[in-house]
LUMTORSE-991553 format. One record per residue: residue number from 1; x, y, z of N, C-alpha, C in turn. Coordinates in steps of 0.02 Angstrom, whole numbers. Each point is the difference from the previous one (the first is absolute). Example, Ala and Ser with C-alpha at 12.3 -4.5 7.8 and 13.67 -1.06 7.14 Angstrom:
SITE  1  660  -284  390  -45  59  0  45  60  0
SITE  2  -18  53  -36  42  59  3  -39  55  37
***
This chain:
SITE  1  4630  -352  2593  -6  26  -68  -73  10  -19
SITE  2  -43  -49  17  -70  7  -17  -32  59  37
SITE  3  20  12  61  -27  57  38  21  65  -34
SITE  4  62  4  -20  24  61  -35  -40  10  -64
SITE  5  -10  -53  -38  -39  6  -62  -71  23  16
SITE  6  -31  -30  49  -68  18  19  -5  74  20
SITE  7  49  22  40  1  71  21  8  46  -60
SITE  8  45  -16  -45  11  42  -59  -61  1  -46
SITE  9  -30  -58  -9  -58  -5  -43  -58  40  31
SITE  10  -10  -6  65  -54  37  33  12  75  -6
SITE  11  63  21  8  15  71  -8  -16  24  -71
SITE  12  23  -39  -49  -12  20  -70  -74  2  -16
SITE  13  -38  -49  22  -71  -1  -14  -35  58  36
SITE  14  23  17  59  -28  57  36  14  65  -38
SITE  15  60  6  -27  17  60  -38  -42  5  -64
SITE  16  -12  -57  -31  -43  0  -60  -70  23  18
SITE  17  -27  -24  56  -67  21  20  -3  75  15
SITE  18  51  24  35  3  72  15  5  41  -65
SITE  19  40  -24  -45  8  35  -64  -66  1  -38
SITE  20  -35  -56  -1  -65  -3  -34  -48  50  31
SITE  21  -2  2  67  -46  47  33  16  72  -16
SITE  22  65  15  -2  21  69  -12  -15  22  -72
SITE  23  10  -44  -47  -4  20  -70  -63  -25  -37
SITE  24  -44  -35  35  -58  -30  -32  -44  53  -33
SITE  25  -2  59  29  -43  53  -28  33  37  -58
SITE  26  63  -11  -10  36  35  -54  -4  -41  -65
SITE  27  -8  34  -53  3  -32  -66  68  16  -28
SITE  28  49  -38  22  69  18  -15  38  -59  -31
SITE  29  39  16  -50  45  -50  -30  52  -23  50
SITE  30  20  47  43  50  -15  52  -25  -56  45
SITE  31  -63  2  19  -29  -52  42  9  -68  -32
SITE  32  -17  -5  -64  4  -64  -35  72  -24  -4
SITE  33  46  45  -14  71  -18  -4  26  -26  67
SITE  34  -16  35  53  24  -21  66  -32  -66  20
SITE  35  -65  -8  -13  -33  -63  17  31  -58  -40
SITE  36  18  12  -61  32  -51  -41  67  -20  31
SITE  37  39  49  20  65  -14  31  -8  -36  67
SITE  38  -49  21  40  -12  -34  64  -22  -72  -11
SITE  39  -41  -12  -50  -22  -68  -15  58  -43  -23
SITE  40  43  28  -43  59  -37  -22  46  -15  59
SITE  41  7  48  46  43  -10  58  -28  -55  45
SITE  42  -65  0  12  -32  -52  40  11  -69  -32
SITE  43  -8  -4  -65  10  -64  -36  73  -22  6
SITE  44  47  47  -5  71  -17  6  16  -26  70
SITE  45  -29  32  51  12  -23  69  -26  -71  9
SITE  46  -58  -14  -28  -29  -68  5  45  -51  -36
SITE  47  23  18  -59  45  -44  -38  65  -11  38
SITE  48  27  53  29  61  -6  39  -9  -46  59
SITE  49  -56  6  35  -13  -44  57  -3  -72  -22
SITE  50  -33  -13  -56  -5  -68  -26  68  -28  -18
SITE  51  42  42  -30  67  -22  -19  42  -14  62
SITE  52  -4  43  49  38  -10  62  -22  -65  34
SITE  53  -65  -12  1  -26  -61  31  26  -62  -38
SITE  54  0  3  -66  23  -57  -40  75  -12  12
SITE  55  39  53  0  72  -7  11  14  -26  70
SITE  56  -36  24  50  10  -24  69  -17  -74  5
SITE  57  -53  -21  -33  -20  -70  1  54  -43  -33
SITE  58  25  22  -57  52  -37  -35  64  -4  42
SITE  59  17  55  34  59  1  43  -8  -50  57
SITE  60  -59  -3  30  -12  -47  54  6  -72  -25
SITE  61  -26  -13  -61  5  -67  -29  74  -19  -12
SITE  62  39  48  -25  71  -13  -11  37  -13  66
SITE  63  -17  36  52  30  -11  65  -17  -70  25
SITE  64  -62  -21  -9  -21  -66  21  38  -54  -38
SITE  65  7  9  -66  37  -48  -41  74  -2  22
SITE  66  28  59  13  69  4  22  10  -37  66
SITE  67  -46  9  46  5  -35  64  -5  -76  -9
SITE  68  -43  -22  -45  -6  -72  -14  65  -27  -29
SITE  69  30  37  -46  63  -22  -30  56  -2  52
SITE  70  3  50  43  51  1  53  -8  -60  45
SITE  71  -62  -16  16  -14  -57  44  23  -65  -33
SITE  72  -14  -8  -64  23  -59  -38  76  -5  -1
SITE  73  33  56  -11  73  1  -2  29  -18  69
SITE  74  -30  27  52  24  -13  68  -9  -73  19
SITE  75  -51  -33  -27  -14  -70  17  50  -47  -32
SITE  76  33  22  -54  48  -44  -35  67  2  30
***
């Protein structure tokens, strides 16, 4: 999952750089709008990664607790 996130983030950041190079010389409202959307998208991807990491960690903790409870039940 982290590799997929890293690949997607690298792709997005590369596209942002290319976009900046292409439109840097233009004084265009479109440039600002697209950059704003790209920035929001990058922030959303980062937030999504953080949420996925948190949920995965909580799931692992629940599995560990579940295994401990099963072990206690089996011992009785």
